[in-house]
C-alpha positions as CSV (number, residue, x, y, z in Angstrom):
1,M,130.4,124.7,83.7
2,N,131.7,121.3,83.4
3,Y,129.6,118.5,83.9
4,D,131.4,115.2,83.6
5,E,133.5,117.3,86.4
6,Q,130.6,118.2,89.0
7,A,129.2,114.9,88.1
8,L,132.1,112.9,89.2
9,E,132.0,115.3,92.0
10,L,129.2,114.7,93.5
11,H,128.8,110.9,93.1
12,K,131.5,110.3,94.7
13,K,131.0,112.4,97.9
14,F,127.8,111.5,98.2
15,R,128.4,107.2,97.3
16,G,125.4,107.3,94.7
17,K,122.1,109.6,95.0
18,I,119.2,107.5,96.7
19,T,118.9,105.7,99.8
20,T,115.6,104.7,102.1
21,E,114.3,106.1,105.1
22,L,111.7,105.1,107.8
23,R,107.9,106.1,107.2
24,D,107.1,106.4,110.4
25,T,109.7,108.7,112.0
26,S,108.8,109.2,115.8
27,E,110.3,107.3,118.3
28,L,111.2,103.6,118.1
29,D,110.3,102.2,121.7
30,K,110.1,98.6,122.5
31,A,106.6,98.3,122.4
32,K,106.2,99.3,118.6
33,L,109.1,97.7,117.8
34,S,107.0,94.4,119.0
35,A,104.5,95.6,116.6
36,Y,106.4,96.1,114.0
37,Y,108.4,93.3,114.0
38,T,108.3,90.3,116.1
39,P,105.4,88.8,117.3
40,G,103.6,91.7,115.6
41,V,103.7,91.4,112.3
42,A,102.4,87.6,111.5
43,A,99.5,89.1,112.1
44,V,99.5,91.4,109.1
45,S,101.4,88.5,107.4
46,R,98.1,86.5,107.3
47,A,96.0,89.4,106.3
48,I,97.9,89.6,103.3
49,A,97.6,85.5,103.2
50,D,94.4,85.9,103.5
51,D,94.1,88.5,101.1
52,P,96.7,89.2,99.0
53,N,95.2,92.3,97.5
54,Q,96.1,94.0,101.1
55,L,99.8,93.8,100.1
56,A,99.5,97.7,99.0
57,T,97.5,98.3,101.9
58,Y,99.6,97.3,104.4
59,T,103.0,97.2,102.7
60,W,105.2,100.2,101.2
61,T,104.5,98.5,97.8
62,N,101.5,101.3,97.4
63,N,104.6,103.6,96.2
64,L,106.8,101.2,95.1
65,V,108.4,101.1,91.4
66,A,111.2,98.9,90.2
67,V,113.4,100.5,87.7
68,I,115.2,97.8,85.8
69,S,117.8,97.6,83.5
70,D,120.4,95.7,82.1
71,G,122.6,98.2,80.5
72,S,122.4,97.2,76.7
73,A,121.3,100.4,75.1
74,V,122.2,103.3,78.4
75,L,121.7,106.7,76.7
76,G,123.9,107.8,74.2
77,L,126.2,105.6,75.4
78,G,124.6,102.0,74.1
79,N,125.7,98.8,75.5
80,I,128.2,99.8,78.1
81,G,126.8,96.9,81.1
82,P,124.5,96.5,84.1
83,K,127.3,97.7,86.3
84,A,127.9,101.2,84.3
85,S,123.7,101.2,84.1
86,M,123.4,101.9,87.5
87,P,124.1,105.6,88.0
88,V,121.8,106.4,85.2
89,M,118.9,104.1,87.3
90,E,119.8,105.9,90.7
91,G,119.2,108.9,88.7
92,K,116.0,107.9,87.6
93,A,114.8,106.9,91.1
94,L,116.6,110.5,92.1
95,L,113.8,112.1,89.4
96,F,110.7,109.4,91.2
97,K,111.3,110.4,94.3
98,R,112.1,114.2,93.9
99,F,109.4,115.3,91.2
100,A,106.2,112.5,92.1
101,G,107.1,111.6,96.1
102,I,107.4,107.6,94.7
103,D,110.1,105.3,96.1
104,S,112.0,103.2,94.1
105,V,114.7,100.6,93.6
106,P,117.1,100.4,90.9
107,I,117.9,96.8,89.7
108,I,120.5,96.2,87.3
109,L,120.4,92.9,85.5
110,D,123.2,90.7,84.1
111,V,121.1,89.3,81.8
112,H,120.0,90.0,78.3
113,T,117.6,87.7,76.5
114,P,114.0,87.8,76.8
115,D,113.0,85.1,77.7
116,E,115.7,85.8,81.0
117,I,114.8,89.2,81.5
118,V,111.3,88.1,81.8
119,D,111.7,85.6,83.8
120,V,113.8,87.7,86.9
121,V,111.0,91.0,86.2
122,K,108.2,88.6,87.1
123,A,109.7,86.9,90.1
124,I,110.5,89.8,91.6
125,A,107.6,91.7,90.6
126,P,105.6,90.9,94.0
127,S,107.9,93.2,95.7
128,F,106.5,96.1,93.6
129,G,103.8,98.5,92.8
130,A,105.2,99.1,89.6
131,I,107.5,98.2,86.7
132,N,109.9,100.9,85.3
133,L,111.9,99.3,82.4
134,E,114.9,101.2,81.0
135,D,117.8,101.8,78.5
136,I,117.0,98.0,77.2
137,A,117.6,97.5,73.4
138,A,115.6,97.1,70.7
139,P,114.6,95.4,69.5
140,Q,114.5,92.7,72.7
141,C,112.6,95.4,74.5
142,F,109.3,95.2,72.6
143,E,109.2,91.3,73.9
144,V,110.0,92.3,77.0
145,E,107.6,95.1,77.8
146,E,104.6,93.5,75.8
147,R,105.3,89.5,77.8
148,L,105.0,91.6,80.7
149,K,102.1,93.9,80.2
150,A,100.4,90.3,79.2
151,E,102.1,88.7,82.6
152,L,101.9,90.9,85.2
153,D,99.1,93.1,87.0
154,I,101.0,96.0,87.7
155,P,101.5,98.5,85.4
156,V,104.6,98.2,83.4
157,M,106.3,101.0,81.0
158,H,109.5,100.7,79.3
159,D,110.2,104.5,79.8
160,D,112.5,105.1,76.3
161,Q,109.6,104.2,74.5
162,H,106.4,105.2,75.8
163,G,107.8,108.1,77.6
164,T,109.9,109.9,75.0
165,A,106.9,109.2,72.9
166,I,104.6,111.1,75.6
167,V,107.0,113.8,75.7
168,V,106.8,114.3,71.8
169,L,103.7,114.1,71.2
170,A,103.1,117.4,73.8
171,G,105.8,119.4,72.3
172,L,104.0,118.4,68.7
173,I,100.6,119.5,70.0
174,N,102.2,123.1,71.0
175,A,104.4,123.4,68.0
176,M,101.9,123.4,65.9
177,K,100.2,125.8,67.6
178,V,103.1,128.6,67.5
179,V,103.3,127.7,63.6
180,G,99.6,127.6,62.8
181,K,99.3,124.1,61.7
182,S,97.1,121.6,61.7
183,L,99.3,118.1,63.6
184,S,96.6,116.1,61.5
185,D,97.5,117.0,58.4
186,A,101.2,117.7,59.0
187,R,103.8,115.4,57.3
188,V,106.2,114.3,59.8
189,V,109.3,112.5,59.4
190,V,110.0,110.4,62.4
191,V,114.6,109.3,62.5
192,G,114.9,106.2,64.0
193,S,113.8,103.2,63.8
194,G,114.8,101.9,67.9
195,A,112.6,102.0,71.3
196,A,111.9,105.7,70.7
197,G,111.4,106.5,67.2
198,T,108.6,102.9,67.0
199,A,106.7,104.4,69.7
200,I,106.9,107.7,68.5
201,T,105.6,107.2,65.3
202,K,102.8,104.6,66.5
203,L,101.8,107.5,69.6
204,V,101.6,109.9,66.6
205,A,99.7,107.8,64.5
206,R,97.5,106.9,67.5
207,Y,97.2,110.7,68.0
208,G,95.4,111.2,64.2
209,V,98.6,112.0,62.4
210,G,98.4,110.6,59.2
211,N,101.2,111.0,56.8
212,I,104.0,110.0,58.4
213,V,107.4,108.5,57.6
214,N,110.0,106.2,59.2
215,V,113.6,106.7,58.0
216,D,116.0,104.2,59.4
217,S,119.8,104.0,58.9
218,K,119.0,103.0,55.2
219,G,116.3,105.0,54.9
220,A,112.5,105.3,54.7
221,L,110.0,101.9,55.9
222,C,108.7,100.9,52.9
223,D,106.8,98.7,51.0
224,D,109.8,98.0,48.9
225,R,112.4,97.0,51.3
226,Q,112.9,93.0,52.0
227,D,115.6,93.7,54.9
228,L,112.9,95.2,57.4
229,N,112.9,93.2,60.7
230,A,109.9,92.0,62.2
231,E,109.3,95.2,64.4
232,K,110.1,97.2,61.3
233,T,107.6,95.7,59.4
234,A,105.1,96.1,61.8
235,L,105.3,99.8,61.9
236,L,104.3,99.6,57.9
237,E,101.1,100.0,58.9
238,H,101.1,103.6,61.0
239,I,103.1,105.1,57.9
240,D,103.6,106.2,54.6
241,S,104.7,102.9,53.3
242,A,104.4,103.5,50.0
243,V,107.1,106.3,49.5
244,C,111.1,105.0,49.5
245,G,113.8,106.8,49.3
246,P,117.0,108.5,51.8
247,L,116.3,111.2,54.8
248,E,117.1,114.1,52.4
249,L,114.4,112.9,49.7
250,M,111.9,112.4,52.7
251,L,112.4,115.5,54.1
252,R,110.9,117.7,51.0
253,G,107.9,119.6,51.6
254,A,107.7,118.0,55.5
255,D,106.3,120.1,58.2
256,V,108.5,118.0,60.4
257,F,111.5,116.4,61.5
258,I,111.5,113.9,64.5
259,G,115.1,112.7,65.4
260,V,116.0,110.1,67.7
261,S,118.7,108.7,66.1
262,Q,122.6,110.4,65.9
263,P,124.1,113.5,65.7
264,D,124.7,116.0,62.4
265,L,122.7,113.9,60.8
266,L,120.3,117.4,59.8
267,D,122.2,120.2,57.8
268,A,120.4,123.2,57.0
269,D,120.3,122.8,53.0
270,M,117.9,119.8,54.1
271,I,115.9,122.4,56.4
272,Q,115.8,124.7,53.7
273,K,113.8,122.5,51.0
274,M,111.2,121.5,53.9
275,A,107.3,123.0,54.4
276,D,107.5,126.4,54.9
277,R,107.9,127.3,59.0
278,P,109.5,123.7,59.8
279,V,109.2,122.2,63.5
280,I,112.8,120.6,64.2
281,F,113.0,118.0,67.1
282,A,116.6,116.9,67.2
283,L,116.6,114.6,70.4
284,A,119.9,112.7,70.5
285,N,121.5,113.2,73.4
286,P,123.8,114.4,73.8
287,N,124.5,116.0,70.8
288,P,121.3,116.7,68.5
289,E,120.8,115.6,65.2
290,V,121.3,120.0,64.8
291,M,122.3,121.9,66.7
292,P,119.1,125.0,67.0
293,D,121.9,127.9,65.9
294,I,121.5,125.9,62.2
295,A,118.3,124.9,62.6
296,R,116.5,128.4,62.9
297,E,119.2,130.1,60.3
298,A,118.3,127.9,57.9
299,G,114.3,128.6,58.5
300,A,113.1,126.5,61.3
301,A,110.4,128.0,63.3
302,V,110.5,125.4,66.6
303,V,113.6,123.8,67.5
304,A,113.6,121.7,70.9
305,T,116.4,119.1,71.5
306,G,116.6,116.7,74.6
307,R,118.8,119.0,76.2
308,S,118.3,121.2,78.9
309,D,120.4,124.2,78.5
310,F,118.9,125.2,75.1
311,P,115.0,126.3,74.8
312,N,112.3,123.4,74.3
313,Q,114.1,120.6,76.1
314,V,111.5,117.7,75.5
315,N,112.2,115.1,78.2
316,N,111.0,111.9,79.5
317,A,111.0,113.5,83.0
318,L,108.1,115.1,82.1
319,A,106.3,112.4,81.7
320,F,107.0,109.6,84.0
321,P,106.7,110.9,87.3
322,G,102.8,112.0,86.5
323,I,102.6,108.6,85.0
324,F,103.4,106.3,87.9
325,R,101.6,108.9,90.4
326,G,98.7,108.9,88.9
327,A,98.7,104.2,88.2
328,L,100.0,103.6,92.0
329,D,97.0,106.2,93.6
330,N,94.4,104.8,91.1
331,H,95.4,101.8,91.1
332,V,95.4,101.8,87.5
333,G,96.8,97.9,86.2
334,A,97.9,99.0,82.6
335,I,99.1,102.4,81.1
336,T,97.7,102.3,78.1
337,D,97.4,104.7,74.5
338,E,94.8,106.6,75.8
339,H,96.3,107.0,78.9
340,K,99.7,108.1,77.1
341,I,97.3,110.6,75.0
342,A,96.1,112.0,77.8
343,A,99.3,112.7,79.5
344,A,100.8,114.3,76.4
345,E,97.3,116.7,76.0
346,A,97.9,117.5,80.3
347,I,101.5,118.0,80.2
348,A,100.9,120.5,76.6
349,S,97.8,122.3,78.7
350,L,100.5,123.5,81.1
351,V,102.1,125.9,78.7
352,T,99.1,128.5,78.0
353,S,100.5,130.7,75.3
354,P,103.4,128.5,74.1
355,T,105.9,130.5,71.6
356,A,108.8,129.1,69.5
357,E,111.1,129.0,72.4
358,N,108.6,128.1,75.2
359,I,106.6,124.6,74.6
360,M,107.3,122.4,76.8
361,P,106.8,123.2,80.8
362,S,109.6,123.1,83.3
363,V,110.1,119.8,85.2
364,F,110.0,121.9,88.3
365,D,106.6,123.2,87.4
366,D,104.9,122.3,90.8
367,N,101.4,121.8,88.9
368,L,103.1,118.8,86.7
369,V,102.9,115.6,88.0
370,S,99.5,116.0,90.0
371,T,98.4,117.2,86.6
372,V,99.4,114.0,84.4
373,A,98.8,112.0,87.6
374,S,95.0,113.6,87.5
375,V,94.5,111.8,83.5
376,I,96.1,108.3,84.7
377,K,92.8,106.6,85.9
């Protein structure tokens, strides 16, 4: 199937993917209109003015997420600008509604500095129950999220960072069961020091893995590197910063490869020099760091990608609908590392008997959203 042609056809046919609907679908007569609008709505506004905490009681903010991007780091397309990012933001809104029953509004921003983005999001935040940041380039995304988390009283999550980290950790928990290894004892090599790679590294370290190497385009992040920016320097405390060298050297004897970088980065020879029965998460989209058949032929015991046409799809859609469902329902003010780890464990638990080709639940699993939501409290 040619997905490009189908996507263009469907988007053109329906002129996008989302719309709004009325919650009260019964007949709108004159009396009800007077209650929903003037003069009756004034009573509701007065109630909220007297107690702003009643906003979610009387309005749709109890179930409303803003999906916000500046279009600076969209999928594998890069900085394509805000207008071109809208189909992706609409897609996120589709997933929120289909899987978690959450209303969401895609908002594309034609501003790109942290100060500008933070100012805009803070200005519109009272309209929403939570904020989902999306496809904002590193390193700006780190500052934007941290500032918004500190300055807003509603949940804020940059899904490219934390949704990715959560599903990767879930997959690793089950992959280690398949290969009979302990994740806490494993040597893990993460390739990519942008939004996803940084969050994965931090969450895996937070989970208790003590032997992690993070590799960027110039080799392993280490104490001897003089070219690291502030974010990469801060990452040193979470990894084995004493080892330096290229990816090929870092992979020798490694148990796990996690790639959030670029296509065709990994070859059979590099995999064969890893530890026995290595785990390969080649998550670059749309084309992974190594194709699954090549990885398996080279000795990989478990192979995961970000694609739906191969087994073991590691995709953010497994995490964010349930996380935001739980945050909204349980009035969670901030999404913490403890929430992320609990979500990863919840996702992993849905695969009761992991195998080499089945370490992740399906996004269509009826229990997925409710299971994840139950631990966000």
